N, C-alpha and C positions, 0 to 999 in steps of 0.2 A: 164107721168112725175109723178118722187117719190116724195114725201113731206117729206122735213129733219126732220121735228118734228116729225112725224110718227117713223120715223128711229132710230131715238134717243131711243124713247119710247121704240122700240120693244126691242133696245138694253142691257134697263136698264132692262126689265122686265129678257130677258136669262141670264146678269147678278147676279141679283137676287135670279135666278133658280139654276144655278152652286154652288155660294156660300153658298144657303143651302143646296144642296147636300153634299161639303166641309165638312160644320159644322156638320150634320150628319155623314158622314163618319169618322173624326175625332173623334166625341164622343164614336162612335164604339168602333174605336181602342184605345180610350184612357182610358176605361173605362174596367174592370175586374171582375166577381162575383164569387164568391167561398161559398159553405156550407161544412162544417164538422161539427162532432158529436166528442164530447169528448171520447167515446170510441162505437165500434160494435158489441161489444159483453155484454150483460148486464145483470144480477140478475134482476127476478121480484121484484117487490119494491124500486129499488137502483135510483136515481137519477142520470142525465146527461144531457149536456147541448146541445144546436145545436147554432151553430156561422154560419152568414152570414159576411161575408166580401165584401165590394168595394171599390176597387184600383184604383184611379186616378191620373193624373198629374196635375190636377186642383180640383179648388171645382165645385161641381155641386146639383142642388134641388132634394134632395132626400127624398122618402116617407116611411113611417114604412112599413117594409114587410106586403104580403099578407101572412099570415099562415093557410092554409088548414086543413081541420081536418082529422088523419089517426089512424088506430086502434093500440091496444097493446099498447100505451102510453096514460097519459094523460098529460097536459100541465097545470103549476102552477102557469104562469101569463100570458095573453093573450100581455100582453105590453113587450117588450123586452126592455134589459139594452141597453144602447150607449154607444160607446167609440171612440173617434178620437184620432188618431197619426199621425203625419209628419215626414218624415225620410226623408235626403238630401244625396245622396250617387252618387259621382264623380259629381257633380252638375245638378244632377237629382233628383227632388222635387216629392217625394210621399204621397199621401196624403190617409190614409187607416179608413173607417169605420166600425167599427162591430156590428154588434145585436145579442145578446145572449139570446135565451130563455131557458127555466128548464122544465123538463119532469121529469116524475114517469113512470119505467117500471112496466106493471100492467100483462099482460098476457103472459105464453110463448112463443113462436113459431117464424116464419119470418116474418120481416115485413118491409117496403118501405117507407122511407119520401118521399113525392112525390117532384117536383119541385115546386122553389116558387117563386112566382112573387113580384118582387120589382118596384117600379116607376123611374125613375132616368130624370130627366130634361123631364118628361109627355112621356119619351117613355119607353115600357115594357121589366124589362130583366126578363132571370128564372136563377133560380141556376140547378144543376146539382142533381138529385135524388140518395139516399144513402139507402142501404139496412144495416139493422141491425137485431141480432138474440138476445134477450129475452129467461134467461135463467132462468128453476124452482131451485130455494135457494135449495140446499141442507139439511138433518138434522145434519150436520156435528157438533159435540158438541164444546163448546170453548176448552173445553182439547182437543181433536182428533185436532181441529183447529192449536193450540198452538205446537203440534207435528211435524207440517208439516214444511219443512224446510224452511228457510227463504231466501237462495237463495241456487240455483242446475245448473248445467249444463249438456247437452243434445244434442245427435247430432242423426239431423233430416234427413232423405232420401226423395228425391220425390218419389223414386220410392223403393220398397223392395224387388221384384220381378223381376228384369231386365234379359235379356239374356247375354249371353256370350260375351262381348265386348260392352255391352252398356254403354254408359254416363248416371252418376247417380249423381245430386247433394248432397252432405253430408252439410248440414250446423250445425255450431258451436251456439248454440242459448245457452243463456244466462238467467235466472229465478230469479226474486228476489221481495220482498213483496213490499210494500210501504215507509214502515218505512225504508227502505235500501238504502243507496244511492254508487252508483261504483265509486269511485274516479281515480281506474287505474287496467291494465290487462296485464298480460305478459303469452301469452301462451308458454306450453312447448314444447321444440324441441324431434322432432322423433317420432310424430305420426305413429305409427306401422299400414299398411294395407296390411298384408300380401295376396296375390293372388289380389290386386287391383296393376293399375297403378294409381297412386296417382298426379293430377296436380292440385297445390293453384290457386285461380283464386281470380283475382287484385279486390279489393273493390273500387268504386271509389268514396264513402266518406264516413263520421264518421258516426259509427254506431249512431241510431237513438232508443229509447226507444218506446214501444208502451202496450198499457193495452191489457190484457187478463184475459180468467178464465183459470185455472189448477187445475185439482183436488177440485172442487169446491170451489175453493177459488182464488181472482183476485191477478194477478200478472201483472210484467212490465217485458218484455221478450225484447231481444236486440238479433239479427244477429251478431255476431263478426267476424266468418270468413268461407268462403266458400271453398270447394273444388270439384272437378272434379273426378269421381271415376269412372274406368273402371276394370270392372271383368276376371282376365285373363281366366276362368275355370268356370263349372258348377259345381253346387252342392249347400248343405248347408257352408258358409264361413262368419265369424265373423269378425267384425271390432273393434279391442279394446279399452280399455278406452282412452277417450280424458283428458287430463291434465292441467291443468290450474288455474298460482297464480292469485290472485286480492286481490286487497286495499279498503274496503268497511268500511262505518259509519253508524251505527246505529242512530235511531230517527232524522234523517236531514227531513228539512221542507217539503212538499209536491212539487212535480215539476206537471209543465204542460205535460201531457202523448206525445205529440207531440213536446217536447221544448227537448234540447241538453241532451247527456247521461250522460255525464259527469254535477255533480250539484255543487252547494255551500257546505257550512260549513252544519258541524254538530257534533255528537259526537259518543266518544266508538268507534274511529279508530282501527281499525287491519287490518291484512292480513290472508287469508285465502286460503288452499288449495283444489281446486276443480276435480273431476274426475266424469265423464260423465258413464253409463252403457255401457256394451259392443253391438251393434247388430250387429243382424243376419239378414242375408240377403240368401233368396234363389233364389241363380242366374239359370236360366233356360237354356237348351243347347239350340244352335241354330235349328232350322227346318229343315229337310234336301231340298236341292236344287234340281233344276232342272239340265239337263247337261250343266256345267259352270265350268270354275277356281274359285276355292273361294280363296281369298285373305284375309279371316277373316276381311272384312270389315265390320263397323256397323256404320250407319250416314247416311249424305246426299253426296254424291261425285261425281264429274265429273273428268274421268278415259279418256286419250288419250295415244295413241301410236305413234311413229315417227319414223324415219330414220335417221342420218345425212347425208347420201349420198345416192344417186339414182344410180352411176356407179361408181366403185372401179376397180383397177386393182387385178389382181391374186396376193395372199400375202398382200395385204393392209388390214384395219382393217374399220369396221363399227360399228357404233354404235348403237343397239336399246332402246331407252328408252321409259318407261312409266311413267307417271304423273298421280298420284293421288291428287285431290286439295278437299277441303272441311269441314264439319266441322265431327268430332265424332273421334273412338281411331286410330288416327294418327300415337302414338307412336306402338302400336299393327297389324299394317299392314302389310302383309309379301308379298314376293317377286311373282309375278304369273309366273306360270310355263309355257312356250309357245313351241309348235313342231315347232323348228328350222327344214330347209332343211338341206338334208345331204352335205358334202363337207363343212362344215366347224371347226375349233375347237373354242371353247368357251371356255373362261377364268373367271374366276369369277368377279361378276357383284360388282358394287359400287352402294351403295344407300345414300340419303342426305334427311333433314327432316327437315322443318321451322313449327314452332307452334307458334302460337298466341294466349294467354290466356286472352283476355278480353272478357267482358259481361259474360254470363253464361253458354257459348259453347267453346270447346277447335275446333280453327280452323288452316288451314294449309294447308302443301302438304309435300307429300312424293314422291322421287323420284327415279325410279332404271332404271342403264345404263346397259347395258350386251355388254360385247364386242365379235364380231367374226370376224375371222381370217379367210379369201376365200383359199380354197386349188386349187381349177380349174374353168377356166371362163364358163360362161354361162350363163343364166335370172333365179333369182330365186328368190322364193315369199314366205313370212310369212304370212301362212293364218291366215284366220279370225278366232278371239276368243272370246268367251262370258264371261264376267266378272260379278260373282255374288257379289250385296251388299244390305246386308238389311238392311231395313226400320225399325226403332223401333216405330216410330208413326204408322206405317201403319200396322205392324206386318207382313212382307212380304218382301221377295225377290224383288229387283229392278235390271236387269238387263241392261248392258250396250254392245253393241256389237262394237269390233272393226274391223275394216274394214282392207283387207289383203295388205298387203305392200309389193310392188313389186321392184326389184334392178337387173342389171346388173354385171357382173364380166368378164372384158376383159382381153385379154394374159398379163401378162407383156412383156416388150421388151427384145428379145434376146440380148444378150450379141455378141460384136464386137467381128468376129475373125477375127483375125490379122494374114496376111499371108507375107512371104519376099517372092520375085522372083530372080532369077538367074540371075547376071550380067553377058553379054556377056564379054568373054576378047580374045584377039590375044595369041595363042600358039606357044611362041619360041621355036625352038629346041634347046636342051641340045648339046652343043661344049666343048670339051675338055677332059679332062679324069675324069670320074666319080668316084668319093670317096666314100664309103657305109661306115657307121657309125653303130654303135650297140650300145645301151641301152637303159635304162628304160624310158619311159615315164611317163611324170608329169598329176598325177590327183589332181586334187586343193581339192576334195571332201575329201581327207584322210588327210585333215591339219584339227589340232583342230578349230583354227579360223574359220573355213568355220562351225562346228557347233553350237560355241558360239553362230555368229552373228545371227544363223539361229534360234536356241532355245529360245533365250531371247525376239524378238519380237514376236513369238505363245505366249510365256509367259505372257507375256503384253496383247496379243489379247483375249487369252483366261480369263486373270483374270478380263479384263474390261466388256467380255460378260457376266460372271457371277456376275457381279457386279449390270451392269444393269439390269440383270434375275431378283435379288433380288431386285432390287427398284422398278422395275414393278410391281412384285409381292404384294410387300407392299404398293402399290396404289392400285391396281385393288380387291387384297385379302383381305376383311375384315377381316376376320377368322384367316392369316397369319400376317395381321400386329397387331392385339390384341396378338396374343400369341409373337411375337418379340418385341413387343413395351409395354407389361407388367410390367416387370420390371422399366424399364425410368418411366414409369407412376407412379407406384406405391413410386418411388422416388423422384418424383415433389411433391405428394400428402404430403408426411411426410415432406418436406420441407415447405410446407403453412401450415401445422400444427406447424413447430418452430415458422415460422412468427407469427402465433396465438398466441402462446405461449407468445411470445416478447409483443404483445401488450395487454398482458391479457383476454384473450376471452379463458377460458378453453372450455366451450362448443364446439367453433367454432372447438378446437386442439382435441377434440373428434371426434365429425364429419368429418374430414379430415382421424383422424385413421381409423375411420367405413370404408370410404369408398378407402384407402390404401389399405387396408386388404382384404375386400369383393372385391375390384376390381381387385386385383391382381390374386384372386381364380378364378373368371369367366372370365377374360382374356387368365389366363395359359390352363386352362381345357375347353373352349370355349363355356361356359354356358351361357343362358339369362342373358341380364344386369340389369334386372329388374323381380318381377314375384316371386321371391326366397327369404327364408327366412333364417334368420343365422341359424337355426335349421340343413334345409335341405341342405347348404355349406358344415356342421361340418359332417353330416353324408356321402360327397360326398368326402370328406378331410379322412373320415375312411375308404370308400371303392378303394381307391387308396393306401392302405396297410401304414399309416401315423402310427406313433408309436403316445401313449398313450403322449407321452412328449410334442409333439407339439399338437393334438389335446385338452387335457385340457388345456392348458393358452391360445388356439386360443377361446375355446368356453368363457373361463372368460373375455377376453380382449372382445370378442362381446356383452358380456351381459350388459358389465361396459358400454359400450359408448352407450349403448340401454338406461341406464338408468339413465344416469349423467347428463341429460337436466333437470330430475325433482330431482334430490339428488343434495345435497351440493359438489360443488368438491372439490378432496383436496388439499393439499398443491404443490407448483411449484416444490419441490421433488418427491411427485408421480407422477405429471403429464411427468415430465422428463424420470424416470423409466417407466412409459406404451410407452413412445415414442421409447423408447432402446429399449421395449420388443417389440413391433411391427415390428420395424428393424430386430431383432433377428427373429423374425417368418416366415417374408417373406425370408430372406436368405437360412432358414432352407428348406421352401416349395418350391424355386427356386431349391433347390438339389433334394427334394423328388419327386417332378411335373415332 
């Protein structure tokens, strides 16, 4: 027999146990603990601070942090300053308690601030360790320090010796002293990256300033933009200067290095034009690969090959689709050259690409579609192929084996042959007097109407066939399509330029003019759409025996389009004249090329 009082007591104890477990779990989920330092790179003898923040939705009983001893620094006061703030966002309350210690850096070297214990509601919690670097203060005189720039721009690369086709990140970094405050910035249009494919990377958040030491002087630095660059060839390549206009205020109040990039009021407000130094990149050639097909792929890719049908009739079309997906130099990937079986007519392939620019890598896919038309029945096989992809992280090739693909071609159904039978009819004797007439027999093909009705449908069929062949070639042959649509594409871009002129956007006008004239030349001459400089385009035009009356204004117009982004735009009449000049040059090049 079970005693009721004992059962109730046991249930009560279990309830208390689970309730205590729930409260402990809720506390651990409710609290967040974080340690930060004002600077991670400090001069010897310079003061810096360590902050320990405890965030929670409710109030808690907290003891002072247990600060351990560590090398390289000296604590100014063992008792920290304490501050508490409360914020309410969307009805959610957050209490933040901050303990701040002040230190002085003593000896140069690399040090680590160990994890710090703090007891909250009797439970011990630990912060994350932080690495710092103490730098020996230089012997720069006050006069030399005053000669260092208050603000400057720099292009920083994550790799200065990549291989051809490898992605490198170019960061546009702004450095400024503590007494300078940035109110606004406007990057110049048209940063020239000759021999590089350039893709701007989307910034997920607003730029934030950090403290650093540069040239023996403390600066604040902020990364404004990032670009993904892909060198299209090996050798010593140079990135041109990056220019930017910035609004600054000097003698501003000192901001928290972890605060917002844009600050408050100051004095001596002005605008300055900044220009970075050119950057030299030593691009290494791709190493020799094993026996395989090279598609100029550098990165991490997944490659597949499929056919749209496994059984077709003679004379039908089969599509061989190659898909390359992953991250790397997607715009520079080339079509694989397969060994197709005999007995097929090949048409120029189609290609399409989809690029994603999120994060610090360029991702996406590129698809090649090749069209084969069978001439004879039989069983055919596209043999196994080995594709080489260079992995820049491992500094070696990785190989993907595409399995063989088999398909069958059956004979096309024969045309029905119509036959006519001879009907039997009774022969009747001719009675009476037979009369013979002599005269010319009538031939219908000798009449003009016969030839008229015969030729007109034949001409209609011929014209329709030629039109269809032209449309098919436009769809399947990208080179043919670029050549035949070069003029119409250029005219569309000129119309875009006129639209921007009406909206009073001169820089966009010159961008469209540059795209119109360079796009027309590359489409007309079947040149690569990227990687060619304006000087190379002008030299190519000269090689086609185009006279100087065209090449001189062409070079002048291209130079103006490239420099107008950081130079003041002219009057509206000047812009209209440049649009007319572009139209004239395109019409002249259409006749010459």
